[in-house]
TORBA-552566 format. One record per residue (C-alpha): residue number from 0; z, x, y; residue in one letter. Coordinates in pm, whole numbers, m for minus. Each point is the difference from the previous one (the first is absolute). Example, Ala and Ser with C-alpha at 12.3 -4.5 7.8 and 13.67 -1.06 7.14 Angstrom:
BEGIN
 pos     up   east  north code
   0    780   1230   m450    a
   1    m66    137    344    s
END
This chain:
BEGIN
 pos     up   east  north code
   0  16073  11579  15569    x
   1   m240    246    158    x
   2    264    109    253    x
   3    248     72   m281    x
   4   m261    200   m189    x
   5    m91    205    306    x
   6    369     62     67    x
   7     49    112   m361    x
   8   m281    258     18    x
   9    114    125    340    x
  10    358     46   m123    x
  11   m121    165   m320    x
  12   m210    247    199    x
  13    293     91    227    x
  14    255     29   m280    x
  15     97    366    m51    x
  16    256    m58   m274    x
  17    m64    227   m300    x
  18   m235    229    188    x
  19    221    307    m55    x
  20      0    m41   m377    x
  21   m379    m26     m1    x
  22    m30    317    204    x
  23    239    185   m234    x
  24   m197   m116   m305    x
  25   m328    116    154    x
  26    151    336     92    x
  27    139     45   m352    x
  28   m339    m80   m152    x
  29   m169    247    232    x
  30    250    273    m87    x
  31    m46    m62   m374    x
  32   m379     16     37    x
  33     21    326    193    x
  34    239    148   m257    x
  35   m236    m85   m286    x
  36   m296    145    191    x
  37    179    324     88    x
  38    184     69   m326    x
  39   m200   m131   m299    x
  40    106    299   m213    x
  41    366    m76     65    x
  42    m37   m349   m146    x
  43   m163    134   m316    x
  44    289    246    m43    x
  45    254   m280     44    x
  46   m189   m208   m256    x
  47      2    288   m248    x
  48    373     58     48    x
  49     74   m369    m51    x
  50   m206      1   m324    x
  51    202    299   m124    x
  52    328   m172     85    x
  53   m112   m315   m178    x
  54    m89    193   m315    x
  55    339    177      6    x
  56    179   m333     39    x
  57   m202   m155   m284    x
  58     90    296   m224    x
  59    368    m31     93    x
  60      3   m371    m77    x
  61   m179     63   m330    x
  62    261    258   m102    x
  63    287   m223    112    x
  64   m128   m293   m207    x
  65    m23    204   m324    x
END
């Protein structure tokens, strides 16, 4: 049993399957963090624009339902 367990851990440590996806996810997270740190004003502008669009859509739906 101990030999099988040691073999399992050794094979798990050497297994490289899925490593690329992990690296891409880490790189994407890093890029998102850098973007937020560099452009905080840009995100507030995008939030304001989305609020305006939402209010326009709510008004349009309200007029269409009358």
